[in-house]
C-alpha positions in Angstrom: 143.1 51.4 15.1 145.1 48.9 16.7 143.2 45.7 15.7 145.7 43.2 17.1 145.1 44.4 20.7 141.4 44.4 20.2 141.0 41.1 18.9 142.9 39.7 21.4 141.0 41.3 24.1 137.6 40.2 22.5 138.8 36.6 22.0 139.9 36.4 25.5 136.5 37.7 26.9 134.5 35.1 24.8 133.2 38.1 22.4 134.9 37.6 19.0 131.7 37.7 17.2 131.3 41.4 17.7 133.8 41.6 14.5 132.0 38.9 12.4 130.9 41.6 10.0 134.0 43.8 9.9 135.2 42.7 6.6 132.0 44.1 5.0 131.8 47.6 6.6 132.9 50.8 5.4 135.8 52.6 6.7 133.3 55.2 8.6 131.4 52.4 10.0 134.7 50.5 11.0 135.6 53.8 12.8 132.4 53.8 14.8 132.6 50.1 15.7 136.1 50.4 16.9 135.3 53.3 18.8 132.4 51.5 20.6 134.4 48.3 21.0 137.5 50.3 22.6 135.6 51.5 25.1 134.2 48.7 26.7 136.1 46.8 29.8 135.2 43.3 28.8 136.7 41.7 32.2 134.0 44.2 33.7 131.2 43.2 31.6 131.9 39.3 32.0 131.7 40.0 35.9 128.3 42.0 35.9 127.0 39.0 33.7 128.0 36.7 36.5 126.7 38.7 39.4 123.4 39.1 37.0 122.7 35.6 37.2 122.8 35.7 40.8 120.4 38.5 41.0 118.0 36.7 38.5 118.2 33.8 40.8 117.8 35.9 44.0 114.6 37.6 42.3 112.3 34.9 42.9 113.0 34.7 46.8 111.1 36.9 48.9 113.0 39.0 51.8 110.0 39.4 54.2 111.6 37.9 57.3 114.5 40.5 56.7 112.0 43.5 56.8 111.6 45.8 59.5 109.5 49.1 59.4 111.4 52.7 59.4 112.1 53.4 63.3 109.9 56.5 64.3 112.8 58.4 65.4 114.0 59.1 61.5 111.2 59.7 60.3 108.8 63.4 59.6 105.8 64.2 58.4 104.2 67.4 56.2 100.8 66.8 57.7 102.2 65.6 61.4 104.2 68.5 62.0 103.1 71.7 63.5 103.4 75.2 61.6 105.9 76.3 63.9 108.2 73.8 63.3 107.5 73.7 59.6 108.4 77.6 59.3 111.7 76.8 61.2 112.5 74.1 58.7 111.5 76.3 55.9 113.9 79.1 57.6 116.8 77.3 57.9 116.6 75.7 54.3 116.5 79.1 52.8 119.5 80.4 54.7 121.2 77.1 53.7 120.3 78.4 50.0 121.1 82.0 50.9 124.7 81.1 51.8 125.1 79.2 48.4 125.3 75.9 50.0 122.6 74.0 48.1 122.5 72.3 44.7 120.1 70.6 43.1 120.9 67.5 40.7 118.6 66.3 38.0 118.4 62.8 36.6 117.5 63.3 33.2 119.0 60.2 30.9 115.5 58.7 30.0 114.3 59.2 26.6 110.2 59.9 26.0 109.9 56.4 24.5 106.9 55.4 26.7 105.3 58.9 25.8 105.4 58.0 22.0 108.3 60.5 21.4 111.9 60.4 20.8 113.4 63.5 22.6 114.0 63.8 26.4 111.2 64.1 28.8 112.2 67.2 30.0 111.5 68.8 26.8 107.8 67.7 27.0 104.6 69.9 27.2 101.8 68.2 28.9 99.3 70.9 27.7 99.3 73.3 30.1 97.8 76.6 29.1 101.2 78.2 28.9 103.0 75.3 26.8 105.5 75.3 29.4 107.8 72.2 29.4 109.0 70.2 32.3 112.5 71.9 31.9 110.8 75.5 31.9 108.7 74.7 35.0 111.7 73.6 37.0 113.9 76.5 36.0 111.3 79.1 37.1 110.9 77.4 40.3 115.1 77.9 40.9 114.7 81.0 40.1 111.8 82.2 42.5 113.7 80.0 45.2 116.8 82.1 44.5 114.6 85.2 44.9 113.0 83.9 48.3 116.8 83.1 49.7 117.8 86.6 48.9 115.0 88.1 50.5 115.5 86.0 53.6 119.3 86.3 53.7 120.5 89.6 52.1 123.1 87.6 50.0 123.2 87.3 46.4 122.7 83.5 45.9 122.5 80.8 43.3 121.2 76.9 43.3 123.5 75.5 40.8 121.6 73.1 38.5 123.4 69.9 37.7 121.9 67.6 35.1 123.0 64.2 34.3 122.0 63.4 30.9 122.7 60.1 28.6 124.3 59.4 25.2 120.5 59.6 23.9 119.6 62.8 25.5 122.5 65.2 26.1 122.6 66.7 22.9 119.0 67.5 22.6 119.0 68.9 26.0 121.9 71.1 25.7 120.3 72.5 22.4 117.2 73.2 24.0 118.5 75.0 26.9 120.6 77.1 24.7 117.5 77.8 22.7 115.6 79.1 25.6 118.4 81.1 27.0 118.4 78.7 29.7 115.1 80.1 30.9 116.8 82.9 32.5 119.2 81.0 34.5 123.0 81.9 34.4 124.7 79.4 31.8 127.5 78.6 34.0 125.3 77.6 36.9 123.4 74.9 34.2 125.9 72.0 34.3 125.3 69.3 31.8 127.0 65.8 32.2 126.4 62.4 31.1 126.0 59.0 32.8 127.5 55.8 31.4 126.3 53.1 29.0 126.7 49.2 29.4 126.2 46.8 26.5 123.0 44.6 26.5 123.9 41.1 26.7 121.8 37.8 25.6 121.0 35.0 28.2 124.3 33.3 27.8 126.3 36.4 28.1 127.2 37.4 24.7 127.1 41.2 24.0 124.5 42.3 21.2 125.2 43.9 18.3 122.3 45.8 16.8 123.6 46.4 13.8 126.7 45.4 11.8 128.6 48.3 13.0 126.9 49.2 16.2 126.9 47.6 19.8 123.5 47.3 21.6 124.1 49.9 24.3 121.7 51.2 27.3 122.1 53.6 30.0 123.4 52.2 33.2 120.5 53.5 35.1 120.3 56.4 37.5 122.4 54.8 40.0 125.4 55.3 37.3 125.1 58.7 38.9 127.9 57.7 41.3 130.3 57.0 38.6 129.5 59.7 36.4 129.9 62.4 39.2 133.6 61.2 39.9 134.2 60.8 36.0 133.2 64.2 35.1 134.5 66.1 37.9 131.2 67.4 39.4 132.1 66.7 43.0 135.0 68.8 42.4 132.7 71.7 40.8 130.5 71.1 43.8 133.4 71.7 46.3 134.5 74.8 44.6 131.2 76.3 44.7 130.9 75.7 48.4 128.2 73.2 48.0 127.3 71.2 51.1 123.8 70.0 50.3 122.5 68.3 47.1 118.8 67.7 46.2 118.8 64.9 43.7 115.3 64.1 41.7 113.9 62.9 38.6 112.9 64.7 35.7 109.4 63.2 35.1 107.8 64.6 38.3 105.6 67.8 37.3 105.3 68.8 41.0 108.4 68.4 42.1 109.9 71.1 44.5 113.5 71.3 43.8 115.9 72.4 46.7 112.7 72.3 48.6 113.7 74.5 51.7 111.4 72.7 54.1 113.0 69.4 53.0 116.7 70.8 53.5 115.7 72.4 56.8 114.3 68.9 58.0 117.3 67.0 56.7 119.7 69.6 58.6 117.7 69.3 61.8 118.1 65.9 61.8 121.6 66.1 61.0 121.6 63.6 58.4 124.1 62.6 55.7 121.2 60.7 53.4 117.3 61.5 53.2 114.4 60.5 51.3 111.2 62.0 50.4 108.3 59.4 50.5 104.5 59.3 50.0 102.3 57.2 52.0 101.2 54.0 50.2 97.4 53.3 51.4 97.0 50.3 49.2 99.0 47.1 49.6 98.9 46.3 46.2 100.2 49.5 45.1 103.1 49.0 42.6 105.4 51.1 44.1 109.1 50.5 45.9 108.9 50.8 49.6 111.4 52.3 52.0 112.3 50.1 55.1 115.3 48.4 56.8 116.6 45.2 55.3 118.8 43.3 57.7 119.5 46.4 59.5 120.0 48.7 56.5 117.9 51.2 54.9 116.7 49.8 51.7 114.2 50.5 48.7 112.0 47.1 48.2 110.3 46.8 45.1 106.6 45.6 45.3 107.5 42.4 43.9 110.0 41.4 46.2 107.4 40.8 49.3 104.6 38.6 49.5 100.9 40.2 49.5 100.6 39.4 53.4 103.6 41.3 54.4 102.6 44.3 52.1 99.0 44.1 54.0 100.6 44.1 57.5 99.1 47.2 59.4 100.3 49.0 62.5 98.3 49.6 65.7 96.9 53.0 63.9 95.8 51.2 61.1 98.4 52.4 58.6 100.3 50.1 56.5 103.6 48.9 58.1 105.4 49.2 54.9 103.9 52.5 53.8 106.9 54.5 52.6 106.3 54.9 49.1 109.9 55.9 47.3 109.7 58.5 44.7 113.2 59.4 43.6 113.3 62.6 45.7 116.7 62.8 48.0 119.0 64.6 50.0 122.4 64.0 50.3 125.4 65.9 51.8 128.5 66.3 49.4 130.5 64.5 52.0 128.0 61.5 51.8 128.4 61.8 48.1 132.0 61.8 48.0 132.2 58.7 50.7 129.8 56.8 48.3 131.2 57.8 44.9 134.7 56.1 46.1 135.7 52.8 44.1 135.5 50.9 47.3 131.8 51.6 48.0 130.6 52.2 44.3 131.7 48.6 43.6 129.4 47.4 46.0 126.3 48.5 44.3 124.7 45.5 42.7 123.0 45.8 39.2 119.5 45.2 38.9 118.7 43.0 36.0 116.0 43.6 33.4 114.7 41.0 30.7 114.1 43.2 27.6 113.2 42.9 23.8 116.5 44.2 22.4 117.0 44.6 18.7 119.7 42.6 17.3 121.4 41.7 13.9 120.9 38.6 12.5 123.8 36.4 10.7 122.7 38.1 7.2 123.4 41.8 9.0 119.6 42.2 9.1 118.6 44.1 12.3 115.4 42.3 14.0 113.1 43.4 16.4 112.4 40.8 18.7 108.7 40.0 20.0 109.5 38.8 23.4 112.6 39.2 25.7 116.0 38.0 24.1 118.4 39.6 26.5 119.2 41.8 29.8 120.1 44.9 30.5 121.9 46.0 33.5 121.5 49.3 35.8 122.2 50.5 39.4 119.4 52.6 41.0 120.3 56.0 42.6 118.7 54.6 45.9 121.0 51.8 46.2 123.3 53.7 48.6 121.0 54.0 51.3 122.2 51.1 52.6 125.8 53.3 53.7 123.9 55.6 55.6 124.7 55.9 59.0 122.5 59.1 59.7 119.1 58.8 57.6 115.9 60.6 57.5 112.5 60.3 55.8 110.0 63.1 55.1 106.6 62.3 54.3 104.8 64.5 51.8 101.3 64.5 50.2 101.1 62.7 47.0 98.6 65.3 45.8 101.2 68.1 46.2 104.3 66.8 45.2 104.1 63.8 43.3 102.8 63.1 39.9 105.2 61.5 37.2 104.9 61.5 33.6 105.6 58.1 32.3 102.7 56.8 30.0 101.1 58.5 26.9 97.5 59.4 27.3 95.2 56.3 27.2 97.1 54.6 29.9 95.3 54.3 33.3 97.9 56.8 35.1 101.0 59.0 34.9 99.7 60.3 31.6 100.4 64.1 30.1 96.7 64.6 31.2 96.6 63.2 34.8 99.9 65.5 35.1 98.2 68.4 33.6 95.3 67.8 35.9 97.5 67.4 39.2 99.2 70.7 38.8 95.9 72.7 37.7 94.2 71.2 40.9 97.3 71.9 43.3 97.4 75.7 41.7 93.6 76.0 42.2 94.2 75.0 45.9 96.6 77.7 46.1 94.3 80.3 44.7 91.6 79.2 46.9 93.8 79.5 49.8 94.6 83.0 49.1 90.8 83.4 49.1 89.7 83.6 45.5 86.9 82.3 44.2 86.2 80.4 40.8 83.0 81.3 39.0 81.6 79.8 35.7 81.0 81.9 32.7 77.5 82.8 34.2 78.9 83.8 37.5 77.9 80.7 39.7 80.6 79.4 41.4 82.4 76.2 41.3 82.0 73.9 44.1 84.6 73.8 46.7 87.5 71.0 46.4 88.5 68.9 49.0 92.3 67.1 49.6 92.5 64.2 47.3 93.8 62.4 50.3 90.6 63.0 52.0 88.7 61.7 48.9 90.7 58.5 49.0 93.2 58.6 46.3 94.7 55.1 45.8 97.2 53.6 43.6 98.7 56.6 42.4 95.8 57.9 40.6 94.2 61.0 40.8 90.5 61.4 41.8 89.4 64.1 39.1 86.2 62.2 38.2 84.8 63.2 41.5 85.4 66.9 41.1 85.7 68.8 37.7 89.4 69.8 36.9 89.4 73.7 36.7 92.4 75.1 34.5 94.1 77.1 36.6 98.1 77.7 36.3 100.4 79.7 38.5 103.6 80.4 37.1 106.5 79.2 39.3 107.9 82.9 39.2 104.7 84.4 41.0 104.9 81.6 43.7 107.0 78.6 44.5 104.5 76.8 47.0 101.4 78.9 47.3 102.7 81.9 48.7 102.9 85.2 47.4 99.1 85.2 46.1 97.6 87.9 48.5 96.3 89.9 45.4 94.0 86.9 44.7 91.9 87.3 48.1 88.4 88.2 47.0 88.9 87.6 43.3 86.4 85.6 41.0 88.4 83.9 38.6 86.8 82.5 35.6 88.6 79.4 34.1 90.9 78.9 32.3 93.2 81.1 34.6 96.7 81.6 33.6 98.7 83.8 36.7 102.0 85.0 35.2 104.6 87.5 36.6 104.3 91.2 35.6 105.8 94.3 36.8 103.5 94.9 39.4 103.8 91.2 40.8 101.3 89.3 38.8 99.5 89.1 35.5 95.8 87.4 35.5 94.5 86.2 32.6 91.2 84.3 32.6 88.0 83.5 30.5 86.4 86.7 31.2 89.0 88.7 29.7 
């Protein structure tokens, strides 16, 4: 350990307090702390703190006067696109996949802290009859999509799955995938890499020690993706594979359609370098960021950054003027990713600052868990690169078909294991009904038909299951990616709970009556 140089760097940066417990540490603890401290770029961290002060000051300033709605020419919509065009988008997307030009990139650096678990969210089981985790559902969707692309093009193809973890989730994620044999995917096509971390800071810019031998670190946000892609050689791997389009999404959305061929086809049609899926925000007070233009550039604006009067503005058709709710579901060309990952572009991305309760060590060497915010965490967001896009596209999808995030433990108002499970089962029930199935009670009487949640007036991102009993129906992604290939269900009477899995004959239907 080269202590003189480290002490000199710490002194110059005003962070000498990080060695205050050094003399009392064991050799192993000294090595661990030295390793942490040697990895930090103190000049960079101090600059981040100075920028953070400006960010906190600007947070109180509303940006209403700089906002303008999305231009109609960049927008498309599932419900306002005719079937023939939808079919063309799907065919074009499957062709791109079949030619090995599409990859998916998963943002999976967060732990399940708010869920009350100490493992990665992707390993979470929301209580489906099959017991499948989020990771398994997503892996099976990739497998099914590869099968469809082979049928469309006649080519052997794969969709490489890049998974960005953090220091808190990488080892557990890697072990989980190996234990489950990568859920049928080839191991070489599941590529894990790690996002960076930044030190947590006090309000006066001092790096926080959470223990005498450990710096308080936090992942640098899903916008840390761009630095991690470059650092870990992911862009080079994509280039080697011939990737041209990348679908980026967040792990906690149980309804996510990875590499959605319709979305890919839409973005190809628009010749866009950067695209985003959104869901329509129907209530002004909904706590969700909105995609719009700010001073002529595309941006996601958080609901706290605008006044209620702006949030309530409506267009001539009665819809909210700023209604494009961000769901962390994006399309990028590889060329665009290479551009934004360059040092010149990445350094333009500003850190978002959050005041947090950060465990710290007191003068006696004891770790204290504060009851109120005592410092800041800094992170970048994946959508911060929208500002660099010259050709942008926005695809509006149905919330009940594509967005149900898992964020909170049961008991919370929304985004819980129960709401996720119910949303998936309700979607699969609609698939079965559309295929001609009928759901019946044990006595043979039919369940009432269900209507679209949109028609039922879903608001604030919450499901409307109170209006209609949730029928347990789970269809394996290996059977159907998005409601197709279910012809065998026509005329079938299904008694919940229903589980439809893949079999040698196409599907195996298990239900209560069996």
